[in-house]
N, C-alpha and C positions, 0 to 999 in steps of 0.2 A: 360774653360775645366777641368773637373774633373780627376784628377790622381789616378790610382788604387792602392790599398794598397800595393800589392806587389812590384810595380815600386818605391814607397816611401821607402819602406824597402830596396830595392836593392840600390837605390841611398845613403841612410844613411850608409848602410854596406860598399860601397865604401869609404866613408869618414873615417870611423872608421878603416877599413883595413889600409888605408895609414896613420893613426895616426894624421887625421885633425880632429879638435873638431868640432862636430855639433853646428850649431846656428840656434835657433828658434826665429825669430823677430816678436815682437808684433807690428802690424801696423793697424791703425784706420783711415787711409785716403790714397789715392792714391798716393800721392807724397811720402810719407815715404815708402810705399809698392814698389813703383818703385824704389826708392834708395836702398831699403833693396835688392831687387833682384839683382840690378847691383853690390851690394857689396858682393854678393856670399851667402845670407842666404840660409839655406836649406828648412826651412818651414817658411810661414808667418801666423801668429798666429792672429785671429780677436777677440779682447776683448772689451766688451761693455764699459769698464773703460778707454779705450783709449779716450774717449769722454771727462772725466775730465782732463787727461793729456794734451790734446789740448787746454782745457781752462786754462792751466797755473797753475792747481791746483794739490794737491796730489792725488795719485790714489785711488778714491773713487766711490762707486755705485752711480749713478743718480737714482732718485726715478721715475723710468720707468720700463717698463717689459724688462729685460736684452735681452732674446732671440729675441724679436721683434727689438730691437735696432741693436744686431748682424747682423740679417738677412737683415737689411736694409743698412748694409755697404759693402755688397759684390759686387754690380754691379759697384761702384766706383773703388774697387780694382780689379776686373776682367777686367775692361776696359784698365788697364795699365800693369798687371803683365802677363807676357806671359808663363812662364813654371816652377813656383813655386808653390807647395801645398799650397793652402789656408785652414788653420785649423779653425775650429769654435770653439769659446767658448761656450759650451752649459750648460745651467742652467737646471740641471735634475729637479729640484724642481720648476717647472713652474706651479703655480696655473691656468694660462690661457689656459694650454694645458695638461690636466691631462693623456691624452692617451700617454704614453711614446713614442711608435711606431711611432704614428703620428707626435710628437714632432720633433723625429730625422729625419724623412722623409722629413720635410720642408727643412733641411740645405742640404741634400743630393740632393734633387730636385734643389735648389738654386744654387749646383756646388761646394759646399764645398768639399774637397778631404780628410778631416779627422776632428777629434773633440778632444775636451780636456774638462774636467769637470770643467767649470768656469761660473759663480761663484761657488766656492765650499765651503760647509758649514764647511769642513775639518780644513779650516784655522782657523776660530775663534773657533772651538772646541777644537782644541788641543793647540793653544797659549794662548787663553784667557778664555777658558771654564773651567778649573778646572780640578784637577785630578779625580774627580768622574764622569767626562764627563756628568754632568747634562744637559747641553744645547743639547747633542747628544740624551740623552734619552727623553727629552721633545720633541724634533722634531720628534723622531720615534713615539712617542705617538699621533701625528696628523694623522698618516695613515689612521686610521679608519674613522675620519671626512672627509677626501678627497676621501673616497672610495677606497682606494689604499692599496696595499699588503704591501708597506712600504713608508717611507719618511724619508727625511734627507740624511745622508751619504750612508745608505745602498741603497737609490734610485740611488746615483751617481755610485755606483759599478754596480748596476743592468743595468743602461745605458750604461755603458762600456761593459759588457757582450752582451748585445743587438746589439751594434754597431760591436762588434767582429763576432757575428753571421752573420752580415750583409756584413762582409769583409771590414769594413771601418777602416781605420787607426786610431788607439786611442792613445793618450797621457792622463796621469792622474798626478794631482798635489797631493802629498801626503807629510804629516807632519810627522807622526809618523810610526814607522817600522810596526806596526800592519794594518795600513790603506795601507802602500805599499804593504803588504802581500795580503791583501785581492783584491787589484786591478791587482797583477799579477797573481794571481788565476783565476780572471775574463776575463783575457787574454790580457790585456793592451799591446800595442807594445812598448810603452815608459812610463817609470816612471820619473816623474820629482820631485825631493825633493824640497821641498818649505821652504825656509830659512825665511819667513815673509816677510812683506813690504820692498821695495827697499829704500836704504838710498841714498844721493848723490844728487846733483844738487840744484835748488832753491827750490824746492818743496818735497823733500825726507824726509822720515821717520827718526826719531833717532832709527835706528836698531842698535842691539848690534855688536860688531866687530867679525869677525871671530876667533873662538878659537879651541885649541885642541880638546874639547868635541864635538863641532859641526863638525869637520871633521871626528871624530870617528863615530858620528852619522851617517853621509852620507855614511861611508864606511860600516858601519854594514848594512845599509839599502839596499846598492848595494850587499852585500852578500846574504841577505836573498832572495831579488827578483830573484837574478841568480839562486839560489838553485831551485826556482819554475820553472823558465824558462830563461835558458842559453842565450837565444836568445834576450832577452828584452833589449832595450836601457835604458841607465840610465844617466840622466841630471840633473842640478841644477838650481834654480831660485831664485832670490831676496835677501832680507836681506842685507848683506855687500857687495854683488857682484853687482856693479852697472856700470863697464866699464872694459875693456879689461885687464887693469893692476890688478884690483882687484880680477878678476877671475883666475889669474895665479896660486894661492894657491891651487885652487880645483884640478888642474891637477898634482900638486906635492904631494899632501897628500891623494888623493882619486884616484878611477878608473872611476870616471866620464868621460863620453864621450862628455860632451858639456854643453851649457849654453841656457837657455831659456831667453832672454832679453825683457822687456816689457819698463818700464822707461829707461832702458840702451840703448834702441835703440830710442825710439820715443819722449823722453821727453829730456834727459839730453845732448845728442849730440847737439840738436836744441839749447837749452839754451847757450850752450858754443859758437856754431857757431854765434848766432846772437850776443850774447854779445861782442865777440872778433870782429866781422866784424863792429859793430858800434863803437867801440874804434879805430879800424884802420881808419875809415873814419874820426873820430874826431882828429885824429893825424895831418891832413894836416894844414898847415898855410895858411891864406889868405893875400893877398897883402893889406898893409894899404892904407887907403883913402887919 
């Protein structure tokens, strides 16, 4: 059952009013989604990259069409999730469905309650793309070849704007303050500051540790988007934040209202639980022959 945007916002506002952190849980199969809902997750986010996490690999894209994979996951999740909004990771730059409105409508028709710009070109462009944003400029130049008005990051912004006009709940990953400003102006309901690939566990990335500079960046992003829209939710994802303990600093040092967990919910806890359980089984002593 699709949950309306205003109802999602109302539920999230209850959490923040009571000073409780918002939790968005990345879930790519029914068991994890069922457990996330039982644990009180406010949002269940469906990422195509969850497939590689479930393969025991680092979070990476599989060489298939992301949107088709995400659409294929929802039936399994809807079968066991009772009352938690399912948020679709939608790739705006989908060469197999160039009509943006048609592409978005597929997710709405399948029962998703909201959307986030994922996979996002903003991550690679800002973290590895260089100060001149050459990667962003080269992607934008592809628009004419695809017969589109825009391509790359700007197309992600336009997707959020279109979803907002359809009154669909929207989340957005943003790395830079300028990108967060663009998404807030497009009408995003939740800005998620992306701190880079997640560290931790058996397959985590070697992300940098949290620093004063990182916290200051998040806080400045929060200030900028709240000036545009005082009602926008502001949360953080990834990087050095990979379990409940590691996220404590973001609530001490910033005004972030929550955390979006992908590996931190559907990979790392499973790794720990299975390893610890197997070790516990192995501690038993058998009778001698």
